[in-house]
N, C-alpha and C positions, 0 to 999 in steps of 0.2 A: 284328028288329033285329040279331040275332046274325050272320046271313049278310052283312048290310050292313057290319057292323064287320069281319067276316072279309075281305070283298072289299077294303075300304078298306086294311086292314093288308097284304093281299097286294099291292095296288097300290103302297103305300108301300115295301114291301120290294123290289118290282121296280124302282121308281124309284131306290131307294138303291143296289141292285146295279148298275143301268145307269150311275148316276152314278160309282160306284167304278170300274167298267170303263172308262168314258170318261176318268176322271182317270188311271187306270192307262195306258190307251192314249196319252192326252195326255202323260203323264210320259215314256213310252218314246219318243214322237215328239220331245218336247223334248230328251231326252238324245241321241237320234240326231242331231238338228239341231246340238246343241252339239258333239257328237263330230266331225261332218263339218265344222262351221265352225271348229274349232280347228286344222285343218291348213291351212297356207298354202303355196302354190306360186306364186312370181312368176317362175319361170325362163322366159325367152324372151318375157316380156310387158312388161318395163320398157323404156321408150324413154329411153335415156340422153341427155338433152337439156341438162343443166346442167354447165358446166365445174366440176371439183372445186375447191372453195375451199381454199386453203392457209393455215392459221393463220399470222398474221404472227409474226416473231420479236419477243419482248418487248424493248422499249427498256430500256437500262440506262445507268447512269453510274458512274464510279469515284470513290469517296471518297479523301480525302487519304491514308488508311492503306491504300489498295489494295482495299478492299471494293467488290465490284460490287453496286450497289443497283438493285432492280427495284420498280416501283410497280404494284400489282395492285388493282383496284377491283371488288368484286362488286356488280353492278347489275341493274336490271330493264330490259326493253325489249320490242320486238316484232320478230319475224323471220319471213320467208317460208320455211317448212319444207316447202313443197309444197302447203299448204292456205290460201293467201292471205297477204297481208302483215301481217295483224293478229293472228297467233298470239303470245300473251303468253309471253315467255321470260325466262330469267335468263342472265347471262354475266359474264365478267371482262374489263374494258376494252372492252366491246362488249355487244351484245344477246344473243349466244348463244356458248357455249364461251369459250375464252380464248386469249391468245397463247402461243406456244411459248417457254418459258424455257430458255435454253441457257447452260451454265456449264462451266468447265474444272476437271478434277481438280486438287486442290491450291489452288484459289482460294477466297477467302472471299466469301460472299454474304449480303446482307440483303434480305428481301422485305417491303416495307411493304404489308400487306393491309388495305385499307379496306372497310368494310361499308356499302353504301348500299341494302341489300335491304329494309329496314324490319323484318326479323326477324333474330334472332341466328343466326349460322352459324359455320363454321370452314373452314380450308383445310389439308388434310393432304397431305404430300409422299410419295406412295405409292411405296415401294421405296427410300426414302432412308435412309442410315445417318447418324444425327444425334442430338443430345441429346433426351431425352424431352420436355423443356419446349418444344422447337422443332418438335415432330412434327405439331401441328395436329389432334390428336385431340379427343375430347369434353371434355377438361379445359382446352383452349385456346380457349374460346368468344370470339367477337368480337361485341360488342353493336352494334346499329344505330348508325351515326355514329362508331364507334370504329375505330382502326387498330391492328393487331398487327404487330410487326416482329421476326420470328425471324431469327437470324443464326447461321451455322455455316460451317465449312470443309468443302468437298466432299472427301470422302476415300473414294472407291470407284471401281471401274472404269467405263469408258465404258458407258453404258446408256440405254435408252429408259424413263424413269420417267414418272409423271403426277401431277397434283394434282386434288383434289376435296374437297367438304365431308365432314365426319366427325363430325357432332353426333349424340348418342345419341337415337334415336327418330325422326329426320326426314332421315337421310342419303339415303334413296331418293328422296324428293321433291326435295331440293335438287340432286342429281345429274341427275335426270330433267328438271328444268326447264332445265338447261343449264350448271351450274357444273362445268367440267372443262377440262383442258388438258394438254399434254405438257410434260415437264421432261427435257431431254436433257443428258447429261453427256458431255463430250469428254475424251479422254485421249491425250496426245501419244505414248504408248507403243504404241498400237494399230496394226495393219497398215493399209495404204492400202485404202480402200473407196470406193464411190460416196458423195460427201459434199456435193454442191451442193444446198443446201436448196431444196426446191420444184421441182427440175429432175430430178435422179436420186437424190435422198434425200428421201422424201416421207412425212410422217406420215399415218396413216389412223385416225381416231377413229371407230370403228364403233358405232352405237347403233340400237336398234329403238324405234319410237314407235307410239302409237295416237292417233288424233284423233277429236274429237267436236265438231261444229259449228265447225270451224276452229281449235279449241283443243286443247292437249295433254290427253289423257284419262288422268287419274290413278287411275281405278278399277282395283282389282286384277283380274287375270284370273280367269275362271270355272274352278272345279274345280282350282285350283292354289294351293299355299301360297307359290309363288315370287315372287308380285307381278305386275308388269306384263309381259306378253309381247305385243309389237306386230309387225305385218307391214310397216309402213313403215320402210325402212332409210335412215338418214342416214350419210354419211361426211363428217366435218368439218362437220357441219351441212348438207350439200348433199344434197337428194333427187335420185334418178336421175342420179348423177354420172358423168362421163367424165373421163379424164386423157389428155392428149396426150403420148405417149412420144417423146422426141427423142434418146435415147441407147441404145446397144446393151444396156445393163443398167439396171435401176432398182431401187433399194433402198426397200422399203416397210416402214415402222415401224408394225406393226399393234397397235392397242389395242382390246380389247373393253371399251368404256365403257358397256355396257348394264347395266341393273339386274339382270336375271335370265337373259337368253338366252345360251346357249352356241352358238358358231359352229364349223362344221367347214369351214374354208376350202379351196377348190380353184379351179383355173382351167379354163375351157372350152378346146376345141381341142387338148387333150392337152398343154397347157403345164405344165411342172413348174418347180420353184423350188429355190433353195438356202436352207435355214434357216441363218442365221449367228449369231443371238442369241436368248436367251430373256429373261425379266423383268429379270434383273440384269446382263446383259452378254453378251459374245461367247462362243461355244462354242470348244472346242479346235480343231475343224475343221468346215467346212460339211457339211451333210447334205442330200442331194437328196431331196425329198419331192413327193408329189402332193396330199397332204391335211394339214391342220394344225388341230387343235382348240384353241380358246381359250375358257375360261370367264370370267365377269365379273371384270375386274381384271387379267387376264393380258395380257402383251405378247409380241411376237415380231418379229424383224427378218428379212425374207426378201429375196433378190435374184432377180429374174425377168428373163428375156430374151424380148421379144416380137418375132417376125420382122418386118422392115421391110415396111410396106404391109399388115400384118394387124392383127387385133384379138383380144382375149380378154376374157372376163368373169370377174371375181372373184365366186365364188358360194359360198354356204353350203349344204351338202347334209345329208341325214339323218345322224345320228351315233349312236355307241354309248355312250349315257349310262349304261347299266346299270340302267335303270328298268323297272318293269312297264309293260305296254302302255298303260294308262290314264294313268299319271303322265307317261310319255314324251310322249304326244300333247299333253297340256295344259301341258307344259313347253317345247314347241317342238321336241322331238326329231324329229318327223316332217316338219318344214318344209324346203323348198328355196327359197332366196331369192337373187335376183340383187342384187349389191351395188355393183359398180363396173366400168365398161368401160375397158380400157386400149387406146388407139388408137395404133399405131406409125406414124410418118411414113414416106414413101417411101424416105428415106435417113436413117440413124441415125448420130449422132456416136459414135466410139469412146470408151469410158471404162474405168475401172479394172475389171479382172477380179477375181473373188474368189480370194484365195490358198488354197492347199491346207491351210495351217495358219493358225489365227487367234490365239488366246492360250492360254497355259498356264492350266489351272484351278487354283484355290487348293487347297492342302492344309489342310483345316480341323482335322486332328488326330483323335485318338481321343476318343470321348465319355466323359466321366466321370460324367455324369448322364443317366438316361433318364426321361422324363416321358410319361405316357399321357393322352390326351384322347379322350373318347368323345362324339360328337355324338349326342344322344339326345332322345327325347320331342318336346315342342313347343319347338323352338329352345333347347335346353339343351346346355351342355358340362359333362360330368361331373355331370349332374343339377342344374345350377345355371344360372339365367339371369343376364344381366349385372347387376352392382351397382356403380354408380360409386364406392362407398365401400370396396369389398372388394378386397384384393390377393390374386389367385388363386395367383400363383407368384412366388417370390423367386429370382433368378438371380445367380450369382456372376460378376463380370467376368473376362475372360481365361480363360474355360472353353468347351469344346465340349460340346454336349448333343445327345442324340437325342430327338426328339419323335415319338411314335407316335400318329397321329391316325386314329380309326376313325369311319366313317359308319355308325352303328347304326340308321339310319332307312331308309325306303324312298324318301325324297325326294332330289332333287339337292342336293349341298352342295359347296362348296370351302373352302379354308382359307388365310388370309393372316396372316402374322406381320410386325409392324412392326419396323423397325430393322435387320433382318438379311436376307441372301440365303442360302437354304439349298440343300443338295444333296439330291436325292431318291434314296434307296437302293432297290435291288431292281427298278428299272424298266428295261424293255428298250425303252421308247419313246424314240427319239432326240430327240423334241421336249421331253423332260423331262431331258435330259442336262446342260444348262447351269445357271447360277445362277438360282434361282427365289425368288419371295416369295409366290406364290399357286399353288395346285394343286387340281385337281378330284379329288374322292373319290367313286367310285361307291358306291351302297348296299351295305353289308355288307363293304366293303373297308377296309384299313388302309394308310396311307402312312407310311413312316419317313423323317423329315426330319433331316438333320445340319446343325447351325448353330453358329456361334461368336459369342460376345458380347464386344465389344471397345470400348475407349476411353471410353465414356460411362456414368457411374453417377449415379443419383439415387434415394435411398430413398423419396422422397415423390411423385415424378411417374412414373406408369406408361406403358408402351407397351401396345398392344392386340394381341390375336389373335382372329380371328373368321371367320365365313363371309362371303364377298364377294358373295353373293346379297343385295342390299341390304335387302329386306324381312325376311329372316332376321336380319340384323345388327340392324336396328331393333327387332325383337321380342325381342332379348336373346341371340342366339347369338354371344356375345362374352365374352372374359375379359381380365384385366389382369395384367401382370407388371412388376416393378421389377428393375433391374439394380443390384447393389450391390458395393462393395468391402468384403468381410466384415471386414477388419482395421479399417476406419474406420466402417462403417455398421451393423454387426450390431445394435447397440442403438438405432439411429435409425429402423428401419422402423416406421412407425406401425401401430397396430392397425386403424384406419379412416382412409381418406383423406377430406379435406373434400369435400363434395358440390358445391362451386362449379362453376357452368357446366353443371349438369344441366338441360337443357331438353327438353321434349316438344313 
């Protein structure tokens, strides 16, 4: 009996070891397959067959008091995003994305935002300088069937801003489903530039998507904390888009409206471009570039000339995100993606050349306060996750501050501050020389941001600062600050904010 037991035990051990080996080999094979499958290269394989959709300019009317009134309705629908006409989407005044809101500096605006989504949401005016109660952050929730009507006077330089939901815990889903649009500010004081909307002045809302059975795939990416990384690229909701260039120069207003993907934009055929504006407005002078990196939420305006009778492809190529090899691969850093084809006609209409000088940059003054923020751990700022009731920072109005923000993790992060446009100090990158509200921070690095807080105070309604990789924001990588007039508000800053509007 003993030998039999011994043989059985030996067979059992052998089977166990074989099983472990197979699991090990299977695991390695699965990892290798995931690694290889995580790199996307669509260069040269996209057949650009769809004319680029240009978001319509939002209709408006003027009230008796001169206020321009816009009506925006968040709604559900279906849209053909390249996977059939039955893809369920959300949009504003339509089934996917929203109209371009355009307003003048010095003008007063009111936006009637109605929610027909059947779930609560918000609409935030990204990059806008405005009162905190009008900001559209997580404290300004709009319940289904309700209308919210923020109103303010546009008081900032010409810029390409945008709008999108900003509810705590579900911003990523709401933006991914399609709630987003451009908000352009015009200023009579700016130099003459290409400005015929949809002809030589074209918004490009760039997003990556993943699909499953013809529907948007909302599952997070494998081996990444960043959320959804997709290889289907939409521009203004158009898959495989082309744009017919009819003028000698075309001004492109680039918006990275993706949830997590960073793009490193370039053109094929050796075409270079002039960078003329960043998030918050025009640079002091144009900068000739061949590549431009934009992380989620960032914008840039570029002017490109495509020779008559030729074409060039706007492409995103691999990029220096500062990540380790593994994180870089699963965050999209190894990807090369064709985005949009520009096709120039046989003869092109002359239009405005880019001037050598654009606008003088604001002098924000010397900082009187320095604050430090460390992105750490699992979606924490200064070792804390977002708390809707906690005021993290109290800022004095009419002061200039220095915010030092460090990415203390190995993950990709960027940083967005509401209400202000900041200047990035210490950077030699010309793409970071203009007014900014969002900036990428590589792991282990610190950015120093100079910003001035003006005009609006409210001791009880906060603005946000957060990572604009939306899954990170939803998980709590966000904080709140109030701007006060110390002489009037010092004793009125509450210990805790009301939790109203906190939805998951």
